[in-house]
Phi, psi and omega in degrees: 000156182279141170209060193239022178060236181263008181284132178284135181250140181233134170245127180246121179261107182115127187251022176285193182305319178297321182282310186286327176293322176297320180298318180296318179294313182298318179294321179297327180271008172094009180276158172270120190240133170236126177256121179260122184212144184254347186243334186132138183297146189110331177062199181299326181305318183269321190270325186225359187231266192298304183296311179298315184295321181287333174291317175299316181295330179300319177294315180299322182296318179299316181296316181296313182301317181291310184300324186275347189230347191296325180293315180298326182276357175083022180273132179263128178254117179275100185205123182264004186290312184296157176301157181303139179075002174259146182293141175286158178204170173296132187285317187173202187216147172272093187296326177301315179294319178300313183290328175294321176295318179305309183294322181296316180292321179296316180294320179297320179295320177298317179296320179298319180294316179301317179296321180296316180295318180294316178300326181286350179106004179280156176253134178251123184241121182278125179157184179251134184260145176228129179278125184270146178291322181290137177262157176289167182301326181269010178092357180293161178270143179255138176231126175263127181250121180252121181280171181299331180275005177093350178289147185235149178222137179255127178251148175236134186220157174290328179212151178235136174248124175268117181218058191267358173072208183210168179227162184300135174288144181242144173265125186308325181263017179215049184288135180296143173249358178079359181239307181245325175253119193231152163256178188287350176274346187258348186293340184279001175265354181290135177261336180235146182293130175301131180290313179228108184253126173261121177255119180260115182116123184247024171285197184301310182298313180298316181295318181297313181290322179300313179295320182294311183291328174297317179294326180286344175125000178283151168273116191248135169244123180254117182262117182241127178283346181262180184275356178204165174290149178051062183297339181269359184258173176308127185298324178295319179294316179297323179295319177299313183295317180297321177297318178297314179304310183294320181297328180272004173103005179285141174268102180262116183255100181277158180049045182227098183272126177276133180249341182202154173220129184227136177276127178234096185064237179260022178236165175234132176253124179250122181263132179263162185299332181272007176097346178294151178234127176244151184234153176201177178280331181215159177224130176252120178268118180229071190242036175100187184220163181239132181293144178273075182236353183285148174069020181252001180072020187294307182296322178297332180270005176096009180272120181283131176249146174284169179301331180283351184095354178286152178280130175285134176223158171266190187281358172244023172074011176286143170266187179282351180261130179303134178077008180239125178244167177213150182210152171093199186298337179291347178267341180070017182287308181194112189283070177227142178300323181294323179289318177302313180298317180295318177301317180295317179295317179301318180302315182288319177302316182295310184293324185270006170083016179272164178296136183211142173255137179301155179298128179239101185291344180282359174249006182279127173263139182228158182217138171257120188271057172265187176233103006284161176284157177235116181242140183222156173204145172072206181293147186250174174301321180297322177298318180292313182297327181274357179079016179287341176210143175272111185207162176250144185232137176221135181240136179233118179295145178290344179303336181274351185278128183298322179294322178298320178297318180297324183267004180060041175269116187253342185243143174128171181196169170240133180231132175241146176241124181223157179286139176292150179085291182282331184074012179294130181284124182240000179184168179191157176224136173232127174242109187186165166300136180059036176300332178299334176272323184288338182287342188300314178299327177290322177298318177299318179297315180296315184292334185246014177055040177284156181259163176297329177297316180295320178292318181297328183268006178267133181298140169237158177288141173243129353273148177202153176295327180295342176301333179292330177296314179295324181293318176298318179297320179297319181292321177294320180296318182289340183255009187301329182263004181293000000 
């Protein structure tokens, strides 16, 4: 119960990016903060999703970069293993060692976050939170926290933030067993590299894992129910990635919906909707996620849920219930750690009376951590094609970039979207190694309404991949009156 005088109290249910970033802001603004979490601060993003997957991908990236370029770059590999007259290459990977590093880094990051929240003055309470329908005498919201041993504690707060994230969606006839049929939270328990991996789902998660395991040495089959990989991404970018996947030996099965996966001894049989059956040593199910909103008393407490189970929020993270906010994957707004963190910060700024700007998804930069990476920001090619915005689009292949030639980068491009007449940059796509870094100047341009002229007249390093951004801007600027 509260006994805090005039200090505002906040209870945050969920310790992922939305929750812990909100806790840091609230504590900085003088609130009394309690974070209720059952798994460890950082949430799925740190413990089972973003941090672990990108750590795994880091190993895969090194192998791919070396294997694809060392001969062109003149590097001699002293290795007698391959047959005579065949090029030497990296043999493989100790997946057990890779996964132990993955888990170690994820746990260390979680501990660092916990220490940051604690240093800021926040309290971390281990357990599961439930929002109560009954209000306190002073109008505060009540949250019941149940620990693993069944003991319960009731907290009362001026405001509650729901930041409970999401979990992998399951197909009833393809339930994970943690050994041969896996979801993306279970792959880090593998000690040996899958010989033949079937990845079901060609969205961001499926594409990232398919590319990573192929680079690590698995024979990968990617099953896509749509007509291409990454159906939600820029079509030019998706086409580049799919071409790279196929060129490196991946079996990409388009328009092939998986309906079941069954373990048969040390094999897995995946049945497709048209009756075909494909087999592999392992199967990774990457078919979306479900918000963690069930059994929390949300609807009974007046929190409106969408048909999907996601929490409805406005642009300052308010729910339909007074004094209750929500952030992160449980809202279904944009499944990115950066968006979750921004939603959480906005919620606290708004409730605690600080200056705040509503969430603007058109300034969000996102990245697909494949090889090459795909980074996007702002309005897309689809927006232009559908007439949602009047804009001009120009794409420049990286093959023309001198630094790309030096590094033997053969795939990728830079694309800018700008308004006709004014030349204001409203979107961009980068397909390249480290596209996640290269998108930042375009994000700054979008967020600050910069023009292609301003980008074109800004110095870039020569030679550099970022030089292509300036070159696209120069070409758009010169054609503005066309």
